[in-house]
C-alpha positions in Angstrom: 101.4 124.2 130.9 99.1 121.2 130.4 99.5 118.7 127.6 96.7 117.1 125.6 96.4 114.9 122.5 93.4 115.5 120.4 93.5 112.4 118.1 93.7 109.0 119.8 92.3 105.6 118.8 91.9 102.4 120.9 91.3 98.8 119.8 87.9 98.4 121.5 86.3 100.5 118.7 88.8 101.3 116.0 89.7 98.1 114.2 93.1 99.6 113.2 93.9 100.3 116.8 96.4 98.0 118.6 96.2 99.3 122.2 93.5 99.0 124.8 92.4 102.2 126.5 94.2 101.2 129.6 97.5 100.7 127.7 97.0 104.0 126.1 96.4 105.8 129.4 99.6 104.3 130.8 101.6 105.4 127.7 100.3 109.0 127.9 100.9 109.3 131.6 104.4 108.1 131.2 105.0 110.8 128.5 103.8 113.6 130.8 100.4 114.2 129.2 97.5 115.5 131.3 94.8 113.8 129.1 93.6 113.0 125.6 90.5 112.9 123.6 89.4 109.5 122.3 88.5 109.9 118.6 87.7 106.4 117.6 86.4 105.8 114.0 82.7 106.1 113.3 82.4 104.9 109.7 81.2 102.0 107.6 83.6 99.5 109.2 82.2 100.3 112.6 78.7 99.5 111.4 80.0 96.3 109.8 81.9 95.3 112.9 78.8 95.8 115.1 76.4 94.1 112.7 73.6 92.4 114.6 73.6 94.9 117.5 70.7 97.4 118.0 71.5 101.1 117.7 71.5 101.4 121.5 74.0 98.6 121.7 76.2 100.2 119.1 76.2 103.5 121.0 77.0 101.6 124.2 80.0 99.9 122.4 81.3 103.2 121.1 81.3 104.9 124.5 82.6 101.9 126.4 86.4 102.6 126.2 85.7 106.2 127.3 83.8 105.0 130.4 86.4 102.3 131.2 89.3 104.7 130.5 87.9 107.4 132.8 87.6 104.8 135.7 91.1 103.5 135.0 92.8 106.9 134.6 91.7 108.5 137.9 91.0 112.1 138.7 94.3 113.6 137.6 94.2 112.5 134.0 91.3 113.6 131.7 89.8 111.6 128.9 87.4 113.4 126.6 85.1 111.7 124.1 85.4 112.7 120.5 84.9 111.0 117.2 86.5 110.6 113.8 83.6 110.6 111.4 83.6 109.5 107.8 80.6 109.8 105.6 79.6 107.0 103.2 80.1 109.2 100.1 83.3 111.1 101.3 86.8 109.6 101.8 87.7 112.4 104.2 87.7 112.1 108.0 86.4 114.7 110.4 87.2 115.0 114.1 84.2 115.9 116.2 84.4 117.5 119.7 81.5 118.1 122.0 79.5 114.9 121.3 77.5 113.2 124.0 76.0 109.8 124.4 72.6 111.4 124.4 73.2 113.2 121.1 74.7 110.1 119.4 71.8 107.9 120.6 69.1 110.4 119.5 70.6 111.5 116.1 73.8 109.6 115.2 72.2 106.8 113.3 71.8 109.0 110.2 75.3 110.7 110.4 77.1 108.4 107.9 74.4 109.0 105.2 74.8 112.8 105.5 77.4 114.9 103.7 79.7 117.6 105.2 77.6 120.5 104.1 74.4 119.1 105.6 76.2 118.0 108.7 77.8 121.4 109.3 74.6 123.3 108.8 72.8 121.0 111.3 75.6 120.8 114.0 77.7 123.9 113.6 76.4 125.4 116.8 76.6 122.1 118.8 79.8 120.4 117.7 83.3 121.5 116.8 84.1 120.0 113.3 87.7 119.7 112.3 89.0 118.0 109.2 91.6 115.3 110.1 94.8 115.2 108.0 93.3 117.1 105.1 96.3 116.6 102.8 97.2 113.0 103.7 98.5 111.4 100.5 96.3 108.8 98.9 93.3 109.1 101.3 92.2 112.8 102.0 91.7 116.0 100.2 90.9 119.4 101.7 87.2 120.0 102.2 85.4 123.2 101.6 86.5 125.5 104.4 83.0 127.1 104.6 81.8 123.8 106.2 84.6 123.4 108.8 85.5 125.0 112.1 89.1 124.0 111.6 91.7 121.6 110.2 94.3 119.3 111.8 97.4 121.3 111.1 99.8 118.7 112.5 99.2 115.0 112.3 102.2 112.9 113.4 101.1 109.4 112.5 104.4 107.9 111.2 102.9 105.5 108.6 101.4 108.2 106.4 102.5 111.2 104.4 100.2 113.6 106.1 100.9 116.7 104.1 101.1 119.0 107.2 103.0 121.8 105.4 100.3 122.0 102.7 97.6 122.1 105.5 99.3 124.8 107.4 99.5 126.9 104.2 95.8 126.3 103.6 95.0 127.5 107.2 97.1 130.6 106.7 95.0 131.4 103.6 91.8 130.9 105.7 92.7 132.4 109.1 89.3 131.7 110.7 90.1 128.0 110.6 91.2 126.6 114.0 94.4 124.6 113.7 94.7 121.5 115.9 97.3 118.8 116.3 97.1 115.1 117.2 99.3 112.0 117.2 96.6 109.9 115.5 97.7 107.2 117.9 96.9 103.6 117.0 100.1 101.8 118.2 102.7 102.2 121.0 105.1 104.0 118.7 102.4 106.6 117.8 101.4 107.7 121.2 102.2 111.1 122.6 104.1 112.6 119.7 102.1 115.8 119.4 99.0 117.6 120.7 98.3 121.0 122.3 99.6 122.9 125.3 97.2 125.0 127.5 97.7 127.2 130.5 94.7 125.8 132.2 93.7 122.2 133.1 90.9 121.0 130.9 88.1 119.1 132.6 85.3 118.9 130.0 84.6 119.2 126.3 83.3 122.7 126.6 86.6 123.9 128.1 88.5 122.4 125.1 86.2 124.0 122.6 86.5 127.3 124.4 90.3 127.1 124.4 90.4 126.2 120.7 87.9 128.9 119.7 89.7 131.6 121.7 93.2 130.4 120.5 94.4 130.0 124.1 96.8 127.1 123.3 100.0 126.2 121.6 100.5 123.4 119.1 103.1 120.7 120.0 105.2 119.9 117.0 106.6 117.0 118.9 106.4 115.9 122.6 109.4 118.2 123.2 108.6 121.3 121.2 105.8 123.8 120.7 104.9 126.9 118.7 
């Protein structure tokens, strides 16, 4: 079985991150993972942090840790490029899988000013849209399931009450929702706690999306257990 984390941040883009992409790769390799998806924050703070840059330079900055991480990791460890998106008028966070540099460059400048319904209608066939930690106390609330492909059923960040049990109950009530899991890694102690197990090695975003849509995976409740 192959092990992947679907919710990982690094300090190059996410201001709350404490680890470089190289440090993150080393930690995940040491814990027996075969890869992870970078889901750095794309929200108001990213725009404030990159004030003065052109849109092209902002896109370059967002993808930089992914490019550097791929070079550092080598061929036997996969790094995918995702995103944790937060709209300006919505406190929730949404994990996106399937994004490309070309798509972000051409269309991403307007994403923060959209809302979930508009975003889902426009990108439902091009991206996989997963609500991150839907029941995290004090910061998130479950979004309308009609405008999601799935929800993060298990978020293991240790500094939050993530409400995973409530999210699992919600997914059971809406069985078309894809359940995912991620460590929401920002610091050394967060890395490699949860994720997914697959029977096949993943080498691109399309393979991840196919595995999730077809339910050909198991969720890691911790780095030692799965269901």
